[in-house]
N, C-alpha and C positions, 0 to 999 in steps of 0.2 A: 504494500500500500504506500508506504513512504520511503521505500528503499532508495530511490534516487535522491531525494532530499536529505536522507540520513547519511549519505556518503560525504556530504559536505556540511559539517556541523554549523558553519556560519549561515548557510542557506536555511537550515532547519530552524535555527534561532530566529532568523528574520521572518520566516513563515509563521512560526508560533507567535512571535511578537505582533505581527500584522493581524493575526486572528484575535489576539487579546485586545487590540486597540480598534479593530474594525467595527465592533458592535453590530453583528449581523441582524440583531432583532430590530434595529432602527429601520431596516428595510423590509420588515415583516418576514424575515428569514431566520432559520435556525442554523446551528453549527454544521449540520449535515449538508446544507446548501453551500456553505462556505467551502468545506473540504471537497465536495464533489464538483462544484462549478467555478468557484472564485479563486481557490488556492493557486491554480495554474497561472493566473494573471500576475501573481507575485513571485512565483518560482516556476518558470516555464518547464523545467524538467520534472516537476511534480506529476505523478501518475496515480490515477484512481485504480483500485483493484478491479480485476475482471469479475464478471458475474460468478464464475466458478470459484475464484478466490474468496469472494464475498460470502457465498453460500457455505464454504468450509469454515468461515469465521463466525458468522452469526445468522440467525433467523429472526424475523420480526413479524410482518404481516403474512398470513397464510402459511403457518409452519408446516402443515401437512403437504402442501404443494412444494414448499422448499425442500422438505425431506425427500420427496420423490425426485426433484430436480438434482439433488445432491447424491443420487444413487443409493438412497436408504441410509446414508451416514449422518449421524448427528453432528452439529457444528461444535466449534470450540465453546461458544456461548450463545446467549439469546438476548434480545432487546425487547423491552415492553411486554414481557411474557404474560403479565396479568391483564393486559389490554386486548391482546389478539389471541383468541382461541386458547383461553386458560386451561380448558380441559385437555388439550394436547400436551401441555407441559406438566400437569399435575403428577403423572406417574414418575416423572424424572426428578421431581423436587425432593429435597431432603426434609423429612419431618423433624421439627425442632420442638422440644418441650415448651409449653406455653407459660409455665410459672417457675419460679425459683425452686419450689418444693419438688416439682417434676424433674428438674435438672439434677437435684440431689439424689433422687431415687434411681436415676439411670446410671 
């Protein structure tokens, strides 16, 4: 994802600094828009991950479709799992004790 920018630490610092000062929300945009569409304006060698690389990294919307597109392999992580098809993710989530007394008992 950022391999080209990372080969030059000065470029990476400049890109991150630009993001920190650009305030994408003032243009009704979020950080995803900055990294996918605007970062290349500041560091021309910046490259966005391919669809295949993105699917191996994380799923968000339509995780069942993403799983199929990713050859049945789960990604490294997920984004907004509670917002999009929570029932898909529930079997993979770790159950945590809800109270301090429950944690002591386990």
